[in-house]
C-alpha positions in Angstrom: 39.5 -26.7 -59.5 42.6 -24.2 -59.9 43.2 -23.9 -56.0 43.3 -28.0 -55.5 45.7 -28.2 -58.3 47.5 -25.0 -57.3 48.3 -26.3 -53.8 49.1 -30.4 -55.2 51.8 -28.2 -57.6 54.5 -27.8 -55.0 55.1 -31.7 -54.2 54.2 -33.2 -57.7 57.0 -30.6 -59.3 59.2 -31.7 -56.2 58.7 -35.1 -57.6 59.2 -34.1 -61.4 62.8 -32.5 -60.5 63.7 -35.7 -58.1 63.2 -37.9 -61.5 65.4 -35.4 -63.6 68.1 -35.6 -61.1 69.0 -39.0 -60.9 67.8 -39.6 -65.0 71.5 -38.8 -65.5 73.3 -41.2 -63.0 73.8 -44.7 -63.1 71.8 -46.8 -62.0 72.0 -49.9 -59.2 71.8 -53.1 -61.3 69.6 -55.4 -58.9 69.4 -59.0 -60.0 66.6 -61.2 -57.8 66.8 -65.0 -58.3 64.2 -67.0 -56.8 64.7 -70.5 -58.0 65.6 -71.4 -54.5 61.9 -70.1 -53.2 60.9 -73.8 -52.4 63.8 -74.3 -50.8 62.8 -70.8 -48.2 65.6 -68.8 -49.9 65.8 -66.0 -52.0 69.2 -64.4 -53.5 70.8 -61.0 -55.1 73.4 -59.6 -56.5 73.4 -56.1 -56.6 76.2 -53.8 -58.7 76.4 -50.6 -57.0 78.1 -47.5 -58.2 80.8 -46.0 -55.5 83.6 -43.9 -55.5 87.0 -44.6 -53.3 86.6 -44.0 -49.5 84.4 -44.7 -47.0 80.9 -46.2 -47.7 78.2 -47.2 -45.6 75.5 -49.2 -47.4 71.8 -49.9 -45.3 68.8 -52.4 -45.7 65.2 -51.0 -45.4 64.0 -51.0 -41.6 60.9 -49.2 -41.5 59.3 -50.8 -44.3 55.5 -48.3 -45.4 52.6 -49.7 -44.4 53.4 -52.3 -41.9 53.4 -49.5 -39.4 56.6 -50.8 -37.0 60.2 -51.7 -38.4 60.1 -54.7 -39.7 63.2 -55.0 -41.9 64.3 -58.4 -42.4 67.8 -57.5 -41.3 67.8 -60.8 -39.1 67.2 -62.9 -42.4 69.6 -61.5 -44.7 72.4 -64.0 -44.8 75.5 -64.9 -46.9 76.7 -61.4 -47.5 79.5 -60.5 -49.4 81.3 -57.3 -51.0 83.8 -57.6 -54.4 85.4 -55.2 -56.3 87.2 -56.1 -59.1 86.9 -59.9 -58.3 88.4 -59.1 -54.9 86.4 -59.7 -51.7 86.1 -56.8 -49.7 85.6 -56.8 -45.5 82.7 -55.1 -44.6 81.3 -54.3 -40.6 78.2 -53.7 -39.3 77.3 -50.8 -37.6 77.4 -51.1 -33.7 74.3 -48.8 -33.2 72.1 -49.3 -35.9 71.6 -52.9 -37.2 70.9 -52.3 -40.9 74.0 -50.4 -42.0 77.2 -51.9 -43.7 80.4 -50.3 -43.7 82.7 -51.1 -46.5 86.4 -48.9 -47.3 86.5 -49.1 -51.1 90.0 -48.9 -52.8 91.4 -46.4 -55.2 89.9 -46.8 -58.6 87.0 -49.1 -57.6 83.6 -47.8 -59.6 81.2 -50.4 -59.2 80.8 -52.6 -55.6 79.1 -55.9 -56.3 76.8 -56.9 -53.4 75.8 -60.6 -53.0 73.2 -61.2 -50.6 70.7 -64.3 -49.1 67.4 -64.1 -47.4 66.1 -66.6 -45.1 62.3 -66.6 -46.3 59.6 -68.5 -44.1 56.8 -66.5 -45.3 54.8 -66.5 -48.3 56.6 -68.9 -50.0 55.7 -72.7 -50.7 56.7 -75.1 -53.1 54.7 -73.8 -55.9 55.2 -70.5 -55.0 56.7 -67.2 -53.9 56.4 -63.6 -53.1 59.4 -60.9 -53.3 59.1 -58.0 -51.2 62.0 -56.3 -52.5 63.1 -55.0 -49.0 64.4 -58.5 -48.3 67.7 -58.4 -51.3 68.2 -54.8 -51.5 71.2 -52.8 -50.0 71.9 -49.0 -51.4 73.7 -45.9 -50.2 72.4 -44.7 -46.3 71.6 -41.6 -45.1 70.1 -40.4 -48.9 66.8 -39.8 -49.7 65.4 -43.0 -51.5 63.5 -41.9 -54.0 67.2 -40.4 -54.8 68.7 -43.1 -55.6 68.2 -44.8 -59.3 67.7 -48.7 -59.3 67.0 -51.3 -62.4 66.1 -54.6 -61.4 66.0 -57.8 -62.8 64.2 -60.9 -62.1 64.9 -65.2 -62.4 62.1 -67.4 -61.7 61.8 -71.3 -61.8 61.3 -72.4 -65.1 57.8 -72.6 -65.6 56.4 -70.1 -62.9 54.3 -66.7 -64.1 55.2 -63.2 -62.8 52.7 -60.8 -61.5 54.3 -57.2 -61.0 53.2 -53.5 -61.6 56.8 -53.2 -62.3 57.4 -53.1 -66.6 59.7 -55.3 -68.2 62.0 -53.7 -71.2 61.4 -56.3 -73.4 57.6 -58.4 -73.5 58.9 -61.9 -74.4 57.1 -64.6 -73.1 56.2 -61.9 -70.2 54.0 -63.4 -67.6 55.6 -66.1 -67.9 59.5 -66.0 -68.4 61.2 -68.2 -70.9 63.0 -71.1 -68.6 66.0 -70.1 -67.2 65.2 -66.1 -68.7 66.5 -63.2 -66.8 64.0 -60.6 -67.0 64.6 -56.7 -66.9 62.4 -53.9 -65.9 62.2 -50.1 -66.1 64.3 -48.4 -64.4 63.1 -46.7 -61.2 63.9 -45.9 -57.9 64.5 -47.4 -54.5 61.6 -45.7 -53.4 58.9 -47.1 -56.3 61.3 -50.4 -55.7 60.3 -51.3 -52.5 56.8 -50.6 -53.7 56.8 -53.0 -56.0 56.3 -56.5 -54.8 56.6 -59.5 -56.9 54.4 -62.5 -56.8 55.3 -66.2 -58.7 53.8 -69.5 -59.0 53.9 -72.8 -60.8 50.3 -72.0 -61.1 49.5 -68.6 -62.5 47.4 -66.5 -64.4 46.6 -62.7 -65.4 43.3 -61.2 -65.9 42.6 -58.3 -67.4 39.8 -56.5 -65.3 36.8 -53.5 -66.0 38.3 -53.3 -69.8 36.7 -49.6 -70.0 38.1 -48.1 -67.7 41.7 -46.4 -67.9 44.2 -46.7 -67.0 44.6 -51.0 -67.2 43.7 -53.2 -64.4 44.8 -56.7 -63.6 44.5 -59.6 -61.2 47.7 -61.8 -60.7 46.8 -65.2 -59.1 49.1 -67.8 -57.9 47.8 -70.7 -56.3 49.2 -74.3 -55.0 46.7 -76.5 -57.2 46.4 -75.6 -60.7 42.3 -74.9 -60.0 42.7 -72.4 -57.6 44.2 -69.8 -59.9 41.4 -69.7 -62.6 39.2 -67.3 -60.7 35.4 -67.7 -61.3 34.2 -65.4 -63.6 31.5 -64.0 -61.4 34.4 -63.3 -58.7 36.4 -61.2 -61.6 32.7 -59.2 -62.5 33.0 -58.0 -59.2 36.8 -56.8 -59.2 35.7 -55.3 -61.9 32.9 -53.4 -60.5 35.3 -52.4 -57.6 37.9 -50.9 -60.1 34.6 -48.9 -61.2 33.4 -47.8 -58.4 36.9 -46.8 -56.7 37.1 -44.5 -60.2 33.6 -43.0 -59.2 34.3 -42.8 -55.7 37.9 -41.4 -55.6 37.9 -39.2 -59.3 41.1 -39.8 -59.6 43.8 -43.0 -60.5 47.5 -42.3 -59.4 49.3 -45.5 -60.7 50.5 -45.7 -64.5 48.3 -49.5 -64.3 47.5 -51.4 -61.3 47.9 -54.5 -60.6 46.0 -57.0 -57.5 48.8 -59.3 -56.3 46.8 -62.3 -55.2 48.3 -65.4 -53.4 46.1 -68.8 -52.7 47.5 -71.1 -50.4 47.3 -72.6 -47.2 51.1 -72.6 -46.6 52.2 -69.5 -47.8 50.6 -67.7 -45.2 47.9 -64.6 -45.0 48.9 -61.3 -46.6 47.1 -57.8 -46.8 50.0 -55.0 -47.8 48.7 -52.2 -50.0 51.6 -50.7 -52.9 51.1 -47.5 -54.8 50.5 -49.6 -58.0 50.1 -53.1 -56.6 48.6 -54.6 -53.9 49.8 -58.0 -51.9 47.1 -60.0 -50.8 47.0 -63.0 -49.5 44.3 -66.0 -48.3 43.6 -69.4 -47.5 43.8 -71.8 -50.8 40.0 -72.0 -50.8 39.7 -68.2 -49.5 37.5 -67.0 -53.0 35.6 -70.5 -53.5 34.3 -71.2 -49.9 31.3 -69.3 -48.6 32.4 -68.8 -45.4 36.1 -68.0 -46.3 34.8 -65.5 -49.0 32.5 -63.3 -46.6 35.8 -63.1 -44.0 37.7 -61.7 -47.4 35.5 -59.9 -49.1 36.7 -56.5 -48.0 40.2 -57.5 -48.2 40.6 -56.5 -52.4 38.9 -53.5 -51.8 40.6 -52.2 -49.0 43.7 -52.4 -50.4 42.9 -50.8 -53.5 41.5 -47.9 -51.6 45.0 -47.2 -50.3 46.6 -46.4 -53.5 44.3 -42.9 -52.5 44.9 -43.7 -49.3 47.8 -44.5 -47.7 50.4 -44.2 -50.7 49.2 -41.0 -52.4 48.1 -39.1 -49.6 49.9 -39.6 -46.4 50.0 -38.4 -43.2 53.1 -36.3 -42.8 54.7 -38.1 -40.1 53.8 -41.4 -41.8 56.2 -40.3 -44.8 60.0 -40.1 -44.3 62.6 -39.6 -47.2 64.5 -42.6 -46.0 63.4 -46.6 -44.8 65.7 -46.0 -42.0 63.9 -43.1 -40.2 60.6 -43.7 -37.4 57.4 -43.3 -38.8 55.0 -41.7 -36.8 51.3 -43.2 -36.7 49.4 -40.1 -35.6 46.6 -39.8 -38.2 46.8 -44.0 -38.9 42.7 -43.7 -37.9 42.7 -41.5 -41.3 45.6 -43.8 -43.0 43.4 -47.1 -42.2 40.8 -46.2 -40.6 38.9 -44.2 -43.2 40.1 -47.0 -45.6 38.6 -49.5 -43.4 35.3 -47.4 -43.9 35.5 -47.5 -47.4 37.2 -50.8 -47.7 33.9 -52.4 -46.6 31.5 -49.8 -48.5 33.0 -50.6 -51.6 32.9 -54.0 -51.0 29.6 -54.3 -50.8 29.0 -51.7 -53.4 30.9 -53.9 -56.4 28.7 -57.0 -54.6 31.9 -58.5 -52.7 29.6 -58.8 -50.3 25.9 -58.0 -49.8 23.9 -55.0 -47.9 23.4 -56.8 -45.1 26.2 -58.5 -44.8 27.8 -55.1 -44.7 25.4 -54.4 -41.8 26.5 -57.6 -40.2 29.4 -57.3 -40.2 29.1 -53.6 -39.3 27.3 -54.6 -35.8 30.3 -57.3 -34.7 32.7 -54.9 -35.5 30.9 -51.6 -33.7 30.1 -54.1 -30.0 33.4 -55.3 -30.2 35.1 -51.5 -29.5 32.2 -51.1 -27.2 33.7 -54.0 -25.2 36.8 -53.0 -25.0 37.8 -52.1 -21.7 40.9 -50.3 -22.3 39.1 -47.4 -23.6 38.7 -46.5 -20.1 42.4 -45.1 -20.2 43.5 -45.2 -23.7 42.5 -43.0 -26.5 42.0 -43.8 -30.3 44.7 -41.5 -30.9 47.1 -42.8 -28.9 46.4 -46.4 -30.4 48.0 -44.9 -34.0 50.7 -43.2 -32.1 51.7 -46.1 -30.9 50.7 -48.9 -33.2 54.4 -49.9 -33.7 54.4 -51.6 -30.2 50.6 -52.7 -30.3 51.0 -55.0 -33.7 50.8 -58.6 -33.2 51.4 -59.8 -29.5 50.3 -62.0 -27.2 46.4 -62.0 -26.7 46.1 -62.0 -23.1 43.9 -58.7 -21.7 44.1 -57.4 -25.1 41.1 -56.0 -24.4 42.2 -53.9 -21.4 45.7 -53.2 -24.0 43.8 -52.0 -27.1 45.3 -52.8 -29.9 45.2 -51.3 -33.7 42.2 -50.1 -32.8 42.7 -47.1 -35.2 41.2 -49.4 -37.8 37.2 -50.4 -36.6 37.4 -46.7 -34.2 38.5 -45.1 -37.3 35.2 -47.0 -39.7 33.1 -45.4 -37.5 34.4 -42.1 -37.1 34.1 -41.9 -41.0 30.5 -43.2 -40.9 29.8 -40.5 -38.4 31.1 -38.1 -40.8 29.7 -39.2 -43.9 25.8 -39.8 -42.4 26.2 -36.5 -40.7 26.8 -34.9 -44.2 24.2 -36.9 -45.8 21.8 -35.7 -42.8 22.8 -31.8 -43.0 22.6 -31.8 -46.7 19.4 -34.0 -47.3 21.1 -36.6 -49.0 22.8 -34.1 -51.3 25.9 -34.5 -50.8 28.0 -36.8 -49.0 31.5 -38.3 -48.2 32.3 -38.8 -51.4 32.1 -35.2 -52.3 35.0 -35.2 -49.6 36.7 -37.8 -51.1 37.0 -36.0 -54.8 38.5 -33.1 -53.0 41.0 -34.9 -50.5 41.7 -38.1 -52.8 41.6 -36.5 -56.1 43.7 -33.6 -55.9 45.8 -33.4 -59.2 43.3 -35.4 -60.6 45.2 -38.3 -62.5 48.6 -38.7 -61.7 51.6 -41.4 -61.9 52.7 -43.4 -59.0 53.2 -39.7 -56.1 53.2 -39.2 -52.6 51.2 -36.0 -51.4 51.5 -35.8 -47.3 48.3 -34.1 -45.3 48.0 -32.5 -41.5 44.9 -32.5 -40.0 44.2 -29.1 -40.7 44.3 -29.9 -44.5 41.7 -32.9 -43.6 39.7 -30.2 -41.8 39.5 -27.7 -44.7 39.0 -29.8 -46.9 36.3 -30.9 -44.8 34.7 -27.6 -44.6 34.2 -27.7 -48.3 31.8 -30.0 -48.8 29.9 -29.1 -45.3 31.0 -25.9 -43.2 30.7 -27.4 -39.7 33.4 -27.6 -36.9 35.2 -30.6 -38.3 37.8 -30.5 -36.1 35.8 -30.4 -32.6 34.3 -32.9 -34.3 37.1 -35.1 -34.8 39.3 -34.1 -31.9 36.2 -35.2 -29.6 36.0 -39.0 -30.9 39.8 -39.7 -31.5 41.7 -37.4 -29.1 39.5 -37.6 -26.2 39.0 -40.7 -23.6 35.6 -42.5 -24.0 34.1 -45.7 -22.7 31.3 -45.6 -25.9 32.1 -46.7 -29.2 31.1 -43.9 -31.5 27.6 -45.5 -32.9 26.0 -41.6 -34.1 26.9 -42.8 -37.7 24.9 -46.5 -37.4 21.9 -44.6 -35.5 21.6 -41.8 -37.9 22.4 -44.3 -40.6 18.9 -45.8 -39.2 19.9 -48.5 -37.2 20.8 -49.8 -33.6 22.7 -51.8 -32.2 21.1 -55.2 -30.3 22.0 -57.7 -28.9 20.1 -60.9 -29.1 20.5 -65.1 -28.8 21.5 -66.1 -31.9 24.5 -64.8 -34.2 23.4 -62.8 -37.0 23.2 -64.6 -40.2 27.2 -63.3 -41.2 28.8 -64.8 -37.6 26.5 -68.3 -38.4 28.5 -68.4 -41.6 31.7 -68.1 -39.8 30.8 -70.4 -36.9 30.3 -72.5 -39.9 33.7 -71.7 -41.6 37.1 -73.4 -42.2 40.4 -72.4 -42.1 43.1 -70.7 -40.4 40.6 -67.6 -39.0 37.8 -69.7 -37.5 37.4 -72.5 -35.0 37.3 -69.9 -31.4 34.5 -70.0 -29.0 32.8 -66.5 -28.7 31.1 -65.7 -25.4 32.5 -62.3 -25.1 29.3 -60.7 -24.9 27.5 -63.7 -22.4 30.5 -64.5 -20.0 32.9 -62.2 -21.4 35.4 -65.1 -22.8 37.5 -66.0 -26.2 38.7 -69.2 -26.4 40.1 -71.8 -28.7 37.9 -75.1 -29.4 40.1 -77.0 -26.8 39.2 -74.5 -23.9 42.2 -72.5 -23.4 41.3 -69.0 -22.5 42.8 -66.3 -25.0 41.1 -63.3 -23.7 39.3 -62.4 -20.7 37.0 -59.2 -21.1 37.8 -56.9 -18.1 34.9 -56.3 -15.3 32.8 -59.2 -17.2 31.2 -61.9 -15.4 34.2 -64.1 -16.2 36.3 -61.5 -15.0 34.5 -61.5 -11.5 35.3 -64.9 -11.0 38.9 -64.4 -11.2 39.8 -66.1 -14.5 42.7 -65.3 -16.3 44.4 -65.9 -20.1 45.9 -69.1 -20.4 43.6 -71.1 -18.3 42.5 -74.0 -19.9 38.7 -75.2 -18.9 38.4 -79.0 -18.2 34.8 -79.3 -17.1 31.4 -77.4 -17.0 28.8 -77.9 -14.5 30.0 -81.9 -14.2 30.2 -82.5 -17.6 34.2 -82.4 -20.0 34.5 -79.5 -21.7 33.1 -79.0 -25.7 32.3 -75.8 -27.0 28.4 -76.8 -27.0 28.6 -77.9 -23.5 29.7 -74.4 -22.8 26.9 -72.6 -25.2 24.2 -75.1 -23.4 25.7 -73.6 -19.8 25.0 -69.9 -21.3 22.0 -70.8 -22.8 20.8 -72.5 -19.4 21.8 -69.5 -17.5 18.9 -67.9 -18.2 16.7 -70.3 -16.1 19.1 -71.8 -13.7 19.8 -70.5 -9.7 22.9 -71.7 -9.5 26.3 -69.9 -11.3 28.2 -72.1 -13.6 30.7 -74.1 -12.2 33.8 -74.8 -13.9 37.2 -76.6 -13.2 40.3 -75.3 -14.3 43.5 -75.8 -15.1 46.4 -73.3 -14.6 49.9 -74.4 -15.7 50.2 -77.7 -13.6 47.4 -76.7 -10.9 43.7 -77.6 -11.2 41.3 -74.7 -9.2 37.3 -74.0 -9.5 35.3 -71.1 -10.6 31.7 -70.1 -10.1 31.0 -67.8 -13.3 27.3 -66.1 -11.7 25.7 -65.5 -14.8 22.0 -65.6 -15.7 21.9 -64.0 -19.1 21.8 -66.5 -21.7 24.1 -66.0 -25.0 24.4 -62.7 -26.3 25.3 -61.6 -30.1 25.3 -58.4 -31.9 23.0 -57.6 -34.6 21.9 -54.0 -36.5 18.1 -53.6 -36.2 16.1 -51.0 -38.4 15.1 -48.5 -36.8 11.6 -47.5 -38.3 10.7 -43.8 -39.4 14.2 -42.9 -39.9 16.2 -42.5 -43.0 18.0 -46.0 -44.4 21.0 -43.9 -44.9 23.3 -47.6 -44.3 21.7 -48.6 -47.8 22.3 -45.6 -49.6 26.0 -45.5 -48.9 26.3 -49.1 -49.6 23.8 -48.3 -53.0 26.3 -48.5 -56.2 28.0 -45.4 -57.4 27.9 -46.7 -61.2 24.3 -48.3 -61.9 24.6 -51.4 -63.2 22.2 -54.6 -65.2 24.0 -56.9 -63.2 23.9 -55.6 -59.4 23.5 -59.8 -57.7 25.4 -59.5 -54.9 28.2 -62.5 -55.3 27.1 -64.1 -52.3 23.5 -63.7 -52.1 23.0 -67.2 -52.4 24.6 -67.9 -49.4 22.8 -64.8 -47.2 19.8 -66.7 -45.2 22.3 -70.1 -44.4 
């Protein structure tokens, strides 16, 4: 206990000195107006303390959690600087498009900056999400934690507000009086960027886990009034999540925590971590329709876990003193990969999904990684280092390129580590013991960032189980390996198998509705992923479809003489087991039509986990709640066999 705290004392003390240093400074005053949110416009007015002479101001570029430069500078418009009521000329930097140069006249001590921002996502007629980087401007070339700022907010009349920021006067909070400006406690630019706001006409705030300190809330905004009033059983499971996270991580690093949740088919999806809150956006019925609920089951637990792993503890290269310096993704397989593992485990422990659903989804994820041909030339570490160029993009040949594999690859690595610790200690220790050391250093703190390196990771693992962890991690992350890491699954008492029927969770998805469903997946048979109208999204490298010459972007018009439909394609795959002829296709490529034959005879193939009898069932041990409760029935158990 003493040694862990001693190692943390340096970063904590440094943070306290920083707070003390700027406490005597005059903070920037920023007022954000979201009254035009339904018109896709946000506005801000800032009063910035200045001195006479040349001044360079900047807006954020590298947004923490985005892992690439996503600052919205191209959407920032209506930029006007004034001093003593008179406009001042400005010029954008020729190289850094985020910088603005102004010459401040003698005698001027305050510069007024007005910005508008065009906002086309996370907003609808009934709600809006404010990410402060859309409206902030502040002195360049200064650590953002050293710039004091005090925010205020104006929202449309009757709209409620959810945020981890603390209002300086309660009033009618969280629904401000009509036309009122809500003033929040002063903070710094680093923390303000990390404190988003949701607001909406149909808004509810629910207290969670009243037996847990500090306080936790979920703030919900929706497009329709009935949706933001979450069902009690869902609130119970989220309260379970709060308790399970506290038990797993043995600490809290926030003054209070707010899950921010938007329910909208218009405002778009989101999952973004913050130290004292998380920004979660799902479909309008995202927690009311079974297939959508399962797809969203680990969203809250994943982003909540990031408060510890990614925010409080952050890889040294992913923490920079400002939002202008490029972040380095080298340890994203810890930042995101460990969080992927823990988020799924916590979702099962808290009842947001069942243990069987956890296994189903793990099988689907693991099989997808095994059938990722890019692993023949690119290691997992490179997917992390190259994160800023791998996010988004065209899905064509994405399996050969590899994408953000550090999420799912990291999940398998940390499952491997967890089961190894359990096996070698006769299930007396687990990754939880490591988490208490790694994420719990210093006990409970306020919002704080403490960086770590690969060497510290290895050292902390060795405190739990002496082992050659450096080689263990390097072999699985830094080495090209055509095989996915199934060791944790197999040590956990299961193996990945392929059957001719989707597992129950996959069947639920296939009958689901919403943005994420509707495609045709014959990845493990023909090697194709298609839209429902037959357009090929991706072709598996070296698969039967690849050998037949198919390519992303082509459209399947007919199969074995029948007009394409998803069911016709699936029936052709089923018939392939007994057919001697290949599957005949008519394809459209741009303005051309061609024929192709896929020589495949294996039938349908879908991944599942199969129990290996006579071995310890460590997967169920891992997903068993740490906190015993009389109410352990999972939220979606009544859908499990559908």
